[in-house]
C-alpha positions in Angstrom: 3.8 5.5 -64.8 3.0 1.8 -65.7 0.2 -0.3 -63.8 0.7 -3.8 -62.5 -2.4 -5.1 -60.6 -2.9 -8.4 -58.9 -5.7 -10.1 -57.1 -7.7 -13.2 -57.4 -11.2 -12.6 -58.9 -11.2 -9.4 -57.5 -9.6 -7.0 -60.3 -12.7 -5.3 -62.5 -12.1 -3.1 -65.5 -13.8 0.0 -62.9 -11.2 -1.2 -60.2 -8.7 -0.9 -62.5 -9.9 2.7 -63.9 -10.4 4.1 -60.4 -6.9 3.1 -59.3 -5.2 4.6 -62.6 -7.7 7.6 -62.3 -6.5 8.2 -58.6 -3.0 7.3 -59.4 -2.5 9.7 -61.7 -2.8 12.6 -59.8 0.5 11.6 -58.7 2.1 11.8 -62.3 3.8 15.2 -61.3 5.4 13.8 -58.6 7.1 10.5 -60.8 9.4 10.4 -64.0 7.8 8.0 -67.1 9.5 4.7 -66.0 7.4 4.6 -62.3 5.8 1.7 -61.8 2.8 0.8 -59.5 2.1 -2.8 -58.3 -1.5 -2.3 -57.3 -3.0 -5.7 -55.3 -7.0 -6.4 -54.5 -7.6 -8.5 -51.7 -11.1 -9.3 -49.6 -10.9 -11.3 -46.0 -13.7 -12.4 -44.9 -16.4 -10.1 -43.0 -16.4 -8.3 -46.1 -13.2 -6.5 -45.6 -11.6 -4.9 -48.9 -7.9 -4.1 -48.8 -5.7 -2.5 -51.6 -2.0 -2.2 -51.5 -0.2 -0.2 -53.8 3.6 0.0 -54.3 5.0 2.5 -56.5 8.4 1.9 -57.4 10.8 4.7 -59.2 14.3 5.3 -60.2 15.2 2.9 -56.7 12.8 4.8 -54.4 10.1 2.8 -53.1 6.7 4.4 -51.7 3.7 1.9 -50.1 0.7 2.4 -49.1 -2.3 -0.3 -47.5 -5.7 0.7 -46.7 -9.0 -1.8 -45.9 -12.5 -1.0 -45.7 -15.8 -2.1 -46.0 -15.6 -0.7 -49.9 -12.6 -1.5 -52.9 -13.2 1.9 -54.0 -13.0 3.7 -50.9 -9.5 1.4 -50.0 -7.8 2.7 -53.0 -9.0 6.3 -52.3 -7.8 5.8 -49.0 -4.2 4.3 -50.4 -3.8 6.8 -52.9 -4.0 9.4 -50.0 -1.6 7.7 -47.7 0.7 7.9 -50.8 0.3 11.7 -51.6 0.8 12.1 -47.3 3.8 10.4 -47.8 5.4 12.2 -50.9 4.5 15.4 -49.0 6.0 14.6 -46.3 9.4 13.5 -47.5 9.5 15.8 -50.5 12.7 17.7 -49.6 14.7 14.1 -49.3 12.9 12.8 -51.8 13.2 15.2 -54.2 16.5 14.5 -55.3 15.1 10.7 -56.5 12.1 11.9 -58.1 13.6 14.5 -60.4 16.8 12.9 -61.3 16.9 9.7 -62.8 19.6 7.4 -62.0 21.0 4.4 -64.1 20.8 2.2 -60.9 18.6 -0.6 -61.1 15.5 -0.1 -59.3 15.3 -1.9 -55.8 12.0 -4.1 -54.9 10.1 -3.6 -51.5 11.9 -5.0 -48.4 9.1 -6.8 -46.6 9.7 -9.0 -43.3 9.7 -12.9 -43.2 6.7 -13.8 -41.1 7.0 -16.7 -39.2 4.3 -19.1 -37.2 5.3 -20.6 -34.0 6.6 -23.6 -35.9 9.1 -21.5 -37.0 8.5 -22.6 -40.5 9.3 -20.0 -43.4 6.2 -18.7 -45.3 7.4 -16.2 -47.2 10.4 -15.3 -49.0 11.0 -11.9 -50.2 14.4 -11.2 -52.9 15.1 -8.1 -53.5 18.1 -6.0 -55.4 20.2 -4.1 -52.8 22.4 -1.1 -53.6 24.6 1.2 -52.2 23.0 3.9 -49.7 24.1 6.3 -47.0 22.7 5.8 -43.4 19.9 8.9 -44.0 18.7 7.6 -47.2 18.2 3.9 -45.6 16.1 5.3 -43.0 13.9 7.5 -45.3 13.3 4.5 -47.4 12.2 2.3 -44.0 10.3 5.1 -43.4 8.4 5.4 -46.3 7.9 1.5 -46.6 6.6 1.9 -42.9 8.6 -0.9 -41.8 10.9 -1.4 -38.5 13.9 -2.7 -40.2 15.9 -2.3 -43.4 18.2 -4.3 -44.7 21.0 -2.1 -47.3 24.6 -1.8 -49.0 26.1 0.9 -46.8 28.1 3.1 -48.8 30.0 4.7 -45.7 31.3 1.3 -45.1 33.1 -0.1 -47.8 29.4 -1.4 -48.9 28.8 -3.9 -46.2 25.8 -5.1 -45.4 23.8 -3.1 -42.8 20.5 -3.6 -40.8 18.5 -0.6 -39.9 16.1 -1.1 -37.4 13.6 1.2 -35.2 14.0 0.7 -31.3 11.3 0.9 -29.1 12.2 4.4 -27.8 11.6 5.5 -31.3 15.5 6.4 -32.0 17.6 3.9 -34.9 19.6 0.7 -34.5 21.9 0.1 -37.2 23.8 -3.4 -37.4 27.2 -3.7 -38.9 29.1 -7.0 -39.4 32.8 -7.5 -38.0 35.2 -8.1 -40.3 
């Protein structure tokens, strides 16, 4: 697994070693071309945030945890990733064991807006064709309320999958 670290004045060799040791126990689930993006942040009040995003063969797993201790945040984030893998093992099995030659998809994150409606973040990502069930799985793994994807069942049209207030899912399909 390849590791990429992001953090201002927070990333130390001991934090890197801890993250690599903890994520090393997840290697059995991934092929060798998996990539882990690990972000370390500190907030006011002593909160330490560890955010881990693992990309492998177009599948994305993400976990974020915060606590007073960065090492504890890392441990909890890895535990959350392992829980996601166990929960979605059957759905993810085909992705984890049979790598596809397609380019991996990047994390889809919402665009956050302030009251004055200024766009504060723009995220670019590769979109690959998938069916609605795969899109639901990917959205759940990311922990997001919506997911933009190219619908393979609908002539590769761009669709938006979203979680409704009652817990069910909605699908936005453009008219032609």
